[in-house]
Biopython code that builds the backbone (N, CA, C, O; Angstrom):
import numpy as np
from Bio.PDB.StructureBuilder import StructureBuilder

atoms = [
    (1, "MET", "N", (55.991, 132.737, 50.160)),
    (1, "MET", "CA", (57.176, 132.886, 50.992)),
    (1, "MET", "C", (58.227, 131.787, 50.676)),
    (1, "MET", "O", (57.909, 130.603, 50.788)),
    (2, "THR", "N", (59.372, 132.123, 50.315)),
    (2, "THR", "CA", (60.424, 131.165, 50.056)),
    (2, "THR", "C", (61.452, 131.174, 51.172)),
    (2, "THR", "O", (61.769, 132.218, 51.743)),
    (3, "ARG", "N", (61.966, 129.988, 51.471)),
    (3, "ARG", "CA", (62.986, 129.790, 52.590)),
    (3, "ARG", "C", (64.324, 129.661, 51.923)),
    (3, "ARG", "O", (64.496, 128.893, 50.977)),
    (4, "GLU", "N", (65.231, 130.388, 52.403)),
    (4, "GLU", "CA", (66.633, 130.353, 51.944)),
    (4, "GLU", "C", (67.403, 129.293, 52.851)),
    (4, "GLU", "O", (67.253, 129.253, 54.072)),
    (5, "THR", "N", (68.216, 128.465, 52.160)),
    (5, "THR", "CA", (69.007, 127.485, 52.839)),
    (5, "THR", "C", (70.075, 128.159, 53.605)),
    (5, "THR", "O", (70.762, 128.996, 53.021)),
    (6, "LYS", "N", (70.300, 127.876, 54.902)),
    (6, "LYS", "CA", (71.350, 128.507, 55.656)),
    (6, "LYS", "C", (72.378, 127.516, 56.032)),
    (6, "LYS", "O", (72.166, 126.306, 55.956)),
    (7, "SER", "N", (73.562, 128.059, 56.464)),
    (7, "SER", "CA", (74.640, 127.145, 56.941)),
    (7, "SER", "C", (74.706, 127.307, 58.438)),
    (7, "SER", "O", (73.947, 128.064, 59.044)),
    (8, "TRP", "N", (75.690, 126.531, 59.051)),
    (8, "TRP", "CA", (75.800, 126.600, 60.440)),
    (8, "TRP", "C", (76.315, 127.979, 60.918)),
    (8, "TRP", "O", (76.117, 128.362, 62.071)),
    (9, "GLN", "N", (76.971, 128.703, 60.014)),
    (9, "GLN", "CA", (77.477, 130.061, 60.365)),
    (9, "GLN", "C", (76.313, 131.035, 60.594)),
    (9, "GLN", "O", (76.512, 132.090, 61.197)),
    (10, "ASP", "N", (75.175, 130.719, 60.152)),
    (10, "ASP", "CA", (74.019, 131.628, 60.269)),
    (10, "ASP", "C", (73.258, 131.459, 61.536)),
    (10, "ASP", "O", (72.336, 132.223, 61.821)),
    (11, "ILE", "N", (73.642, 130.423, 62.345)),
    (11, "ILE", "CA", (72.960, 130.190, 63.577)),
    (11, "ILE", "C", (73.254, 131.324, 64.541)),
    (11, "ILE", "O", (74.412, 131.685, 64.748)),
    (12, "PRO", "N", (72.184, 131.899, 65.145)),
    (12, "PRO", "CA", (72.525, 133.023, 66.087)),
    (12, "PRO", "C", (73.089, 132.438, 67.400)),
    (12, "PRO", "O", (72.939, 131.252, 67.691)),
    (13, "ILE", "N", (73.741, 133.319, 68.175)),
    (13, "ILE", "CA", (74.267, 132.897, 69.517)),
    (13, "ILE", "C", (73.124, 132.258, 70.333)),
    (13, "ILE", "O", (72.042, 132.828, 70.466)),
    (14, "ALA", "N", (73.386, 131.123, 70.843)),
    (14, "ALA", "CA", (72.468, 130.326, 71.685)),
    (14, "ALA", "C", (71.340, 129.791, 70.839)),
    (14, "ALA", "O", (70.327, 129.341, 71.375)),
    (15, "GLY", "N", (71.488, 129.828, 69.546)),
    (15, "GLY", "CA", (70.459, 129.262, 68.651)),
    (15, "GLY", "C", (70.505, 127.791, 68.562)),
    (15, "GLY", "O", (71.480, 127.185, 69.008)),
    (16, "VAL", "N", (69.534, 127.191, 68.024)),
    (16, "VAL", "CA", (69.435, 125.764, 67.844)),
    (16, "VAL", "C", (69.510, 125.476, 66.343)),
    (16, "VAL", "O", (68.873, 126.119, 65.508)),
    (17, "CYS", "N", (70.337, 124.462, 66.062)),
    (17, "CYS", "CA", (70.533, 124.071, 64.693)),
    (17, "CYS", "C", (69.308, 123.361, 64.174)),
    (17, "CYS", "O", (68.671, 122.591, 64.894)),
    (18, "TRP", "N", (68.978, 123.619, 62.921)),
    (18, "TRP", "CA", (67.724, 123.140, 62.353)),
    (18, "TRP", "C", (67.872, 121.821, 61.492)),
    (18, "TRP", "O", (66.899, 121.306, 60.940)),
    (19, "LYS", "N", (69.128, 121.319, 61.416)),
    (19, "LYS", "CA", (69.250, 120.101, 60.759)),
    (19, "LYS", "C", (70.457, 119.258, 61.349)),
    (19, "LYS", "O", (71.334, 119.828, 61.999)),
    (20, "PRO", "N", (70.487, 117.984, 61.129)),
    (20, "PRO", "CA", (71.541, 117.212, 61.823)),
    (20, "PRO", "C", (72.944, 117.537, 61.245)),
    (20, "PRO", "O", (73.065, 117.919, 60.081)),
    (21, "ALA", "N", (73.987, 117.382, 62.066)),
    (21, "ALA", "CA", (75.337, 117.701, 61.693)),
    (21, "ALA", "C", (75.805, 116.772, 60.584)),
    (21, "ALA", "O", (76.772, 117.102, 59.897)),
    (22, "THR", "N", (75.192, 115.673, 60.385)),
    (22, "THR", "CA", (75.640, 114.812, 59.268)),
    (22, "THR", "C", (75.300, 115.439, 57.836)),
    (22, "THR", "O", (75.785, 114.956, 56.813)),
    (23, "GLU", "N", (74.502, 116.463, 57.820)),
    (23, "GLU", "CA", (74.190, 117.073, 56.574)),
    (23, "GLU", "C", (75.036, 118.267, 56.153)),
    (23, "GLU", "O", (74.868, 118.851, 55.082)),
    (24, "TYR", "N", (75.988, 118.607, 57.090)),
    (24, "TYR", "CA", (76.918, 119.699, 56.726)),
    (24, "TYR", "C", (78.242, 119.410, 57.439)),
    (24, "TYR", "O", (78.276, 118.700, 58.443)),
    (25, "HIS", "N", (79.293, 119.952, 56.923)),
    (25, "HIS", "CA", (80.663, 119.744, 57.507)),
    (25, "HIS", "C", (80.902, 120.831, 58.584)),
    (25, "HIS", "O", (80.728, 122.033, 58.383)),
    (26, "THR", "N", (81.297, 120.311, 59.687)),
    (26, "THR", "CA", (81.626, 121.213, 60.843)),
    (26, "THR", "C", (83.100, 121.291, 61.148)),
    (26, "THR", "O", (83.500, 121.962, 62.100)),
    (27, "GLY", "N", (83.953, 120.589, 60.326)),
    (27, "GLY", "CA", (85.330, 120.607, 60.537)),
    (27, "GLY", "C", (86.063, 121.907, 60.363)),
    (27, "GLY", "O", (87.236, 122.018, 60.722)),
    (28, "ASP", "N", (85.378, 122.905, 59.809)),
    (28, "ASP", "CA", (86.020, 124.203, 59.595)),
    (28, "ASP", "C", (86.029, 125.066, 60.857)),
    (28, "ASP", "O", (86.532, 126.189, 60.862)),
    (29, "TRP", "N", (85.458, 124.507, 61.924)),
    (29, "TRP", "CA", (85.505, 125.140, 63.248)),
    (29, "TRP", "C", (86.906, 124.959, 63.881)),
    (29, "TRP", "O", (87.261, 125.680, 64.813)),
    (30, "ARG", "N", (87.703, 123.983, 63.364)),
    (30, "ARG", "CA", (88.845, 123.529, 63.986)),
    (30, "ARG", "C", (90.014, 124.450, 63.924)),
    (30, "ARG", "O", (90.321, 125.026, 62.880)),
    (31, "THR", "N", (90.685, 124.593, 65.073)),
    (31, "THR", "CA", (91.952, 125.371, 65.133)),
    (31, "THR", "C", (93.120, 124.371, 65.228)),
    (31, "THR", "O", (94.188, 124.557, 64.644)),
    (32, "PHE", "N", (92.855, 123.300, 65.996)),
    (32, "PHE", "CA", (93.889, 122.195, 66.129)),
    (32, "PHE", "C", (93.359, 120.928, 65.453)),
    (32, "PHE", "O", (92.161, 120.645, 65.442)),
    (33, "LYS", "N", (94.302, 120.193, 64.899)),
    (33, "LYS", "CA", (93.918, 118.958, 64.128)),
    (33, "LYS", "C", (94.622, 117.721, 64.826)),
    (33, "LYS", "O", (95.788, 117.798, 65.216)),
    (34, "PRO", "N", (93.873, 116.607, 64.959)),
    (34, "PRO", "CA", (94.503, 115.404, 65.520)),
    (34, "PRO", "C", (95.348, 114.729, 64.455)),
    (34, "PRO", "O", (94.944, 114.583, 63.302)),
    (35, "VAL", "N", (96.555, 114.316, 64.889)),
    (35, "VAL", "CA", (97.369, 113.558, 63.954)),
    (35, "VAL", "C", (97.761, 112.234, 64.613)),
    (35, "VAL", "O", (98.219, 112.207, 65.755)),
    (36, "TYR", "N", (97.581, 111.187, 63.909)),
    (36, "TYR", "CA", (97.629, 109.878, 64.425)),
    (36, "TYR", "C", (98.991, 109.149, 64.141)),
    (36, "TYR", "O", (99.493, 109.200, 63.018)),
    (37, "ALA", "N", (99.564, 108.489, 65.150)),
    (37, "ALA", "CA", (100.846, 107.729, 64.982)),
    (37, "ALA", "C", (100.480, 106.314, 65.262)),
    (37, "ALA", "O", (100.334, 105.907, 66.415)),
    (38, "SER", "N", (100.323, 105.525, 64.159)),
    (38, "SER", "CA", (99.896, 104.140, 64.288)),
    (38, "SER", "C", (100.787, 103.245, 65.124)),
    (38, "SER", "O", (100.334, 102.327, 65.809)),
    (39, "GLU", "N", (102.088, 103.553, 65.039)),
    (39, "GLU", "CA", (103.098, 102.713, 65.895)),
    (39, "GLU", "C", (102.851, 102.836, 67.303)),
    (39, "GLU", "O", (103.183, 101.891, 68.018)),
    (40, "LYS", "N", (102.283, 103.920, 67.848)),
    (40, "LYS", "CA", (102.096, 104.122, 69.229)),
    (40, "LYS", "C", (100.665, 103.651, 69.687)),
    (40, "LYS", "O", (100.406, 103.587, 70.888)),
    (41, "CYS", "N", (99.750, 103.326, 68.739)),
    (41, "CYS", "CA", (98.398, 102.979, 69.086)),
    (41, "CYS", "C", (98.318, 101.627, 69.719)),
    (41, "CYS", "O", (98.969, 100.688, 69.263)),
    (42, "LYS", "N", (97.532, 101.504, 70.764)),
    (42, "LYS", "CA", (97.274, 100.341, 71.518)),
    (42, "LYS", "C", (96.042, 99.552, 71.047)),
    (42, "LYS", "O", (95.735, 98.470, 71.548)),
    (43, "LYS", "N", (95.348, 100.149, 70.055)),
    (43, "LYS", "CA", (94.194, 99.625, 69.424)),
    (43, "LYS", "C", (92.988, 99.393, 70.494)),
    (43, "LYS", "O", (92.184, 98.467, 70.392)),
    (44, "CYS", "N", (92.978, 100.267, 71.432)),
    (44, "CYS", "CA", (91.880, 100.201, 72.424)),
    (44, "CYS", "C", (90.591, 100.790, 71.943)),
    (44, "CYS", "O", (89.520, 100.449, 72.445)),
    (45, "LEU", "N", (90.680, 101.698, 70.944)),
    (45, "LEU", "CA", (89.599, 102.384, 70.341)),
    (45, "LEU", "C", (88.816, 103.316, 71.240)),
    (45, "LEU", "O", (87.671, 103.686, 70.983)),
    (46, "LEU", "N", (89.512, 103.675, 72.323)),
    (46, "LEU", "CA", (88.871, 104.675, 73.250)),
    (46, "LEU", "C", (88.564, 105.998, 72.520)),
    (46, "LEU", "O", (87.529, 106.625, 72.748)),
    (47, "CYS", "N", (89.465, 106.390, 71.664)),
    (47, "CYS", "CA", (89.299, 107.606, 70.904)),
    (47, "CYS", "C", (87.936, 107.636, 70.130)),
    (47, "CYS", "O", (87.158, 108.590, 70.166)),
    (48, "SER", "N", (87.748, 106.522, 69.454)),
    (48, "SER", "CA", (86.491, 106.369, 68.682)),
    (48, "SER", "C", (85.221, 106.427, 69.604)),
    (48, "SER", "O", (84.218, 107.050, 69.257)),
    (49, "MET", "N", (85.304, 105.788, 70.729)),
    (49, "MET", "CA", (84.171, 105.791, 71.636)),
    (49, "MET", "C", (83.898, 107.177, 72.205)),
    (49, "MET", "O", (82.726, 107.523, 72.351)),
    (50, "ILE", "N", (84.833, 107.947, 72.516)),
    (50, "ILE", "CA", (84.666, 109.249, 73.196)),
    (50, "ILE", "C", (84.601, 110.441, 72.248)),
    (50, "ILE", "O", (84.348, 111.550, 72.719)),
    (51, "CYS", "N", (84.798, 110.296, 71.044)),
    (51, "CYS", "CA", (84.729, 111.430, 70.059)),
    (51, "CYS", "C", (83.277, 111.991, 70.063)),
    (51, "CYS", "O", (82.358, 111.261, 69.693)),
    (52, "PRO", "N", (83.063, 113.169, 70.440)),
    (52, "PRO", "CA", (81.670, 113.782, 70.429)),
    (52, "PRO", "C", (81.101, 113.983, 69.103)),
    (52, "PRO", "O", (79.902, 114.231, 68.972)),
    (53, "ASP", "N", (81.931, 113.886, 68.069)),
    (53, "ASP", "CA", (81.477, 114.151, 66.650)),
    (53, "ASP", "C", (81.429, 112.897, 65.849)),
    (53, "ASP", "O", (81.061, 112.942, 64.676)),
    (54, "ALA", "N", (81.784, 111.770, 66.423)),
    (54, "ALA", "CA", (81.813, 110.464, 65.748)),
    (54, "ALA", "C", (82.705, 110.560, 64.454)),
    (54, "ALA", "O", (82.431, 109.963, 63.413)),
    (55, "ALA", "N", (83.818, 111.385, 64.631)),
    (55, "ALA", "CA", (84.747, 111.648, 63.467)),
    (55, "ALA", "C", (85.903, 110.649, 63.475)),
    (55, "ALA", "O", (86.791, 110.754, 62.629)),
    (56, "ILE", "N", (85.927, 109.696, 64.388)),
    (56, "ILE", "CA", (86.981, 108.693, 64.414)),
    (56, "ILE", "C", (86.463, 107.290, 64.167)),
    (56, "ILE", "O", (85.546, 106.851, 64.860)),
    (57, "LYS", "N", (86.982, 106.622, 63.270)),
    (57, "LYS", "CA", (86.516, 105.282, 62.929)),
    (57, "LYS", "C", (87.742, 104.323, 62.852)),
    (57, "LYS", "O", (88.845, 104.747, 62.508)),
    (58, "TRP", "N", (87.527, 103.045, 63.174)),
    (58, "TRP", "CA", (88.512, 101.994, 62.988)),
    (58, "TRP", "C", (88.432, 101.432, 61.631)),
    (58, "TRP", "O", (87.354, 101.017, 61.205)),
    (59, "ASN", "N", (89.491, 101.396, 60.936)),
    (59, "ASN", "CA", (89.572, 100.788, 59.593)),
    (59, "ASN", "C", (90.074, 99.360, 59.796)),
    (59, "ASN", "O", (91.270, 99.130, 59.975)),
    (60, "GLU", "N", (89.186, 98.451, 59.767)),
    (60, "GLU", "CA", (89.496, 97.035, 60.063)),
    (60, "GLU", "C", (90.569, 96.414, 59.027)),
    (60, "GLU", "O", (91.464, 95.647, 59.384)),
    (61, "THR", "N", (90.383, 96.803, 57.827)),
    (61, "THR", "CA", (91.286, 96.311, 56.754)),
    (61, "THR", "C", (92.694, 96.711, 56.981)),
    (61, "THR", "O", (93.604, 95.882, 56.961)),
    (62, "LYS", "N", (92.895, 98.068, 57.213)),
    (62, "LYS", "CA", (94.267, 98.559, 57.505)),
    (62, "LYS", "C", (94.712, 98.496, 58.924)),
    (62, "LYS", "O", (95.893, 98.694, 59.211)),
    (63, "GLU", "N", (93.776, 98.217, 59.853)),
    (63, "GLU", "CA", (94.093, 98.128, 61.317)),
    (63, "GLU", "C", (94.646, 99.455, 61.779)),
    (63, "GLU", "O", (95.663, 99.471, 62.473)),
    (64, "VAL", "N", (94.019, 100.590, 61.424)),
    (64, "VAL", "CA", (94.375, 101.860, 61.847)),
    (64, "VAL", "C", (93.144, 102.726, 62.169)),
    (64, "VAL", "O", (92.043, 102.453, 61.690)),
    (65, "VAL", "N", (93.338, 103.728, 62.951)),
    (65, "VAL", "CA", (92.301, 104.701, 63.220)),
    (65, "VAL", "C", (92.285, 105.721, 62.090)),
    (65, "VAL", "O", (93.352, 106.115, 61.619)),
    (66, "GLU", "N", (91.093, 106.172, 61.629)),
    (66, "GLU", "CA", (90.966, 107.143, 60.624)),
    (66, "GLU", "C", (90.092, 108.249, 61.099)),
    (66, "GLU", "O", (89.060, 108.022, 61.730)),
    (67, "PHE", "N", (90.507, 109.463, 60.793)),
    (67, "PHE", "CA", (89.787, 110.688, 61.163)),
    (67, "PHE", "C", (88.929, 111.208, 59.970)),
    (67, "PHE", "O", (89.418, 111.225, 58.840)),
    (68, "ASN", "N", (87.798, 111.586, 60.180)),
    (68, "ASN", "CA", (87.014, 112.284, 59.196)),
    (68, "ASN", "C", (87.094, 113.774, 59.554)),
    (68, "ASN", "O", (86.361, 114.244, 60.424)),
    (69, "TYR", "N", (87.992, 114.520, 58.877)),
    (69, "TYR", "CA", (88.287, 115.883, 59.151)),
    (69, "TYR", "C", (87.141, 116.771, 58.676)),
    (69, "TYR", "O", (87.128, 117.952, 59.024)),
    (70, "ASP", "N", (86.236, 116.303, 57.948)),
    (70, "ASP", "CA", (85.046, 117.072, 57.578)),
    (70, "ASP", "C", (84.227, 117.393, 58.814)),
    (70, "ASP", "O", (83.588, 118.442, 58.888)),
    (71, "PHE", "N", (84.248, 116.440, 59.836)),
    (71, "PHE", "CA", (83.391, 116.684, 60.907)),
    (71, "PHE", "C", (84.161, 116.849, 62.256)),
    (71, "PHE", "O", (83.535, 117.197, 63.257)),
    (72, "CYS", "N", (85.495, 116.610, 62.308)),
    (72, "CYS", "CA", (86.301, 116.779, 63.490)),
    (72, "CYS", "C", (86.397, 118.288, 63.828)),
    (72, "CYS", "O", (86.804, 119.090, 62.987)),
    (73, "LYS", "N", (86.037, 118.642, 65.005)),
    (73, "LYS", "CA", (86.095, 120.063, 65.389)),
    (73, "LYS", "C", (87.382, 120.385, 66.125)),
    (73, "LYS", "O", (87.573, 121.528, 66.542)),
    (74, "GLY", "N", (88.274, 119.412, 66.299)),
    (74, "GLY", "CA", (89.568, 119.648, 66.915)),
    (74, "GLY", "C", (89.487, 119.911, 68.470)),
    (74, "GLY", "O", (90.258, 120.709, 69.003)),
    (75, "CYS", "N", (88.584, 119.255, 69.141)),
    (75, "CYS", "CA", (88.397, 119.492, 70.601)),
    (75, "CYS", "C", (89.546, 118.924, 71.372)),
    (75, "CYS", "O", (89.860, 119.443, 72.443)),
    (76, "GLY", "N", (90.213, 117.863, 70.884)),
    (76, "GLY", "CA", (91.378, 117.319, 71.561)),
    (76, "GLY", "C", (91.066, 116.233, 72.619)),
    (76, "GLY", "O", (91.992, 115.751, 73.271)),
    (77, "ILE", "N", (89.830, 115.849, 72.799)),
    (77, "ILE", "CA", (89.478, 114.867, 73.766)),
    (77, "ILE", "C", (90.198, 113.537, 73.378)),
    (77, "ILE", "O", (90.697, 112.809, 74.236)),
    (78, "CYS", "N", (90.225, 113.277, 72.146)),
    (78, "CYS", "CA", (90.940, 111.988, 71.748)),
    (78, "CYS", "C", (92.344, 111.997, 72.149)),
    (78, "CYS", "O", (92.785, 110.992, 72.707)),
    (79, "ALA", "N", (93.092, 112.984, 71.939)),
    (79, "ALA", "CA", (94.467, 113.091, 72.266)),
    (79, "ALA", "C", (94.663, 113.115, 73.753)),
    (79, "ALA", "O", (95.607, 112.497, 74.245)),
    (80, "ASN", "N", (93.797, 113.818, 74.520)),
    (80, "ASN", "CA", (93.914, 113.772, 76.033)),
    (80, "ASN", "C", (93.677, 112.467, 76.600)),
    (80, "ASN", "O", (94.280, 112.130, 77.619)),
    (81, "GLU", "N", (92.802, 111.656, 75.996)),
    (81, "GLU", "CA", (92.457, 110.393, 76.592)),
    (81, "GLU", "C", (93.192, 109.206, 76.089)),
    (81, "GLU", "O", (93.097, 108.131, 76.681)),
    (82, "CYS", "N", (93.941, 109.350, 74.995)),
    (82, "CYS", "CA", (94.672, 108.222, 74.401)),
    (82, "CYS", "C", (95.686, 107.719, 75.313)),
    (82, "CYS", "O", (96.583, 108.491, 75.655)),
    (83, "PRO", "N", (95.663, 106.471, 75.772)),
    (83, "PRO", "CA", (96.617, 105.916, 76.641)),
    (83, "PRO", "C", (98.075, 105.673, 76.054)),
    (83, "PRO", "O", (99.085, 105.655, 76.758)),
    (84, "GLY", "N", (98.059, 105.496, 74.746)),
    (84, "GLY", "CA", (99.374, 105.288, 74.016)),
    (84, "GLY", "C", (99.988, 106.606, 73.559)),
    (84, "GLY", "O", (101.100, 106.615, 73.031)),
    (85, "ARG", "N", (99.298, 107.695, 73.748)),
    (85, "ARG", "CA", (99.681, 109.023, 73.171)),
    (85, "ARG", "C", (99.925, 108.963, 71.682)),
    (85, "ARG", "O", (100.827, 109.612, 71.152)),
    (86, "ALA", "N", (99.119, 108.185, 71.031)),
    (86, "ALA", "CA", (99.152, 107.997, 69.563)),
    (86, "ALA", "C", (98.514, 109.128, 68.794)),
    (86, "ALA", "O", (98.630, 109.184, 67.569)),
    (87, "ILE", "N", (97.842, 110.030, 69.484)),
    (87, "ILE", "CA", (97.173, 111.235, 68.839)),
    (87, "ILE", "C", (97.755, 112.476, 69.420)),
    (87, "ILE", "O", (97.751, 112.693, 70.632)),
    (88, "GLN", "N", (98.258, 113.289, 68.533)),
    (88, "GLN", "CA", (98.797, 114.649, 68.931)),
    (88, "GLN", "C", (97.956, 115.686, 68.263)),
    (88, "GLN", "O", (97.504, 115.484, 67.136)),
    (89, "MET", "N", (97.730, 116.789, 68.922)),
    (89, "MET", "CA", (97.055, 117.879, 68.318)),
    (89, "MET", "C", (98.041, 118.900, 67.788)),
    (89, "MET", "O", (98.944, 119.325, 68.508)),
    (90, "ILE", "N", (97.876, 119.301, 66.528)),
    (90, "ILE", "CA", (98.807, 120.229, 65.907)),
    (90, "ILE", "C", (97.881, 121.408, 65.410)),
    (90, "ILE", "O", (96.696, 121.254, 65.114)),
    (91, "ARG", "N", (98.539, 122.558, 65.356)),
    (91, "ARG", "CA", (97.755, 123.772, 64.813)),
    (91, "ARG", "C", (97.446, 123.542, 63.345)),
    (91, "ARG", "O", (98.298, 123.140, 62.553)),
    (92, "GLU", "N", (96.202, 123.811, 63.019)),
    (92, "GLU", "CA", (95.832, 123.711, 61.602)),
    (92, "GLU", "C", (96.560, 124.689, 60.786)),
    (92, "GLU", "O", (96.743, 125.826, 61.221)),
    (93, "SER", "N", (97.011, 124.309, 59.573)),
    (93, "SER", "CA", (97.870, 125.122, 58.738)),
    (93, "SER", "C", (97.067, 126.257, 58.054)),
    (93, "SER", "O", (97.655, 127.263, 57.658)),
    (94, "GLY", "N", (95.799, 126.110, 57.920)),
    (94, "GLY", "CA", (95.020, 127.175, 57.264)),
    (94, "GLY", "C", (94.993, 127.110, 55.767)),
    (94, "GLY", "O", (94.508, 128.020, 55.094)),
    (95, "GLU", "N", (95.510, 126.047, 55.262)),
    (95, "GLU", "CA", (95.555, 125.887, 53.759)),
    (95, "GLU", "C", (94.220, 125.473, 53.199)),
    (95, "GLU", "O", (94.085, 125.300, 51.988)),
]
sb = StructureBuilder()
sb.init_structure("model")
sb.init_model(0)
sb.init_chain("A")
sb.init_seg("    ")
for serial, (resi, resn, name, xyz) in enumerate(atoms, 1):
    if name == "N":
        sb.init_residue(resn, " ", resi, " ")
    sb.init_atom(name, np.array(xyz, "f"), 0.0, 1.0, " ", f" {name:<3s}", serial, name[0])
structure = sb.get_structure()
């Protein structure tokens, strides 16, 4: 019996994923995309702490927040909680 490798799209409704999210990209679930305005950022890093997908990291060298769009699902929690309104959600272009 051979097992075929499946993607997250093959998970049945209410199913349980069989491998960690770090092994596949979940960003294609996204309808809205976070866009960062560094000039508004208060550098509190609240966005990084509350991101459920760990898709936001602080780049110490550039002193900016960076998004990993391969894993960002576009939930908007970061934009809603940002005290400086440095993150805005825009509709994904579909390109």
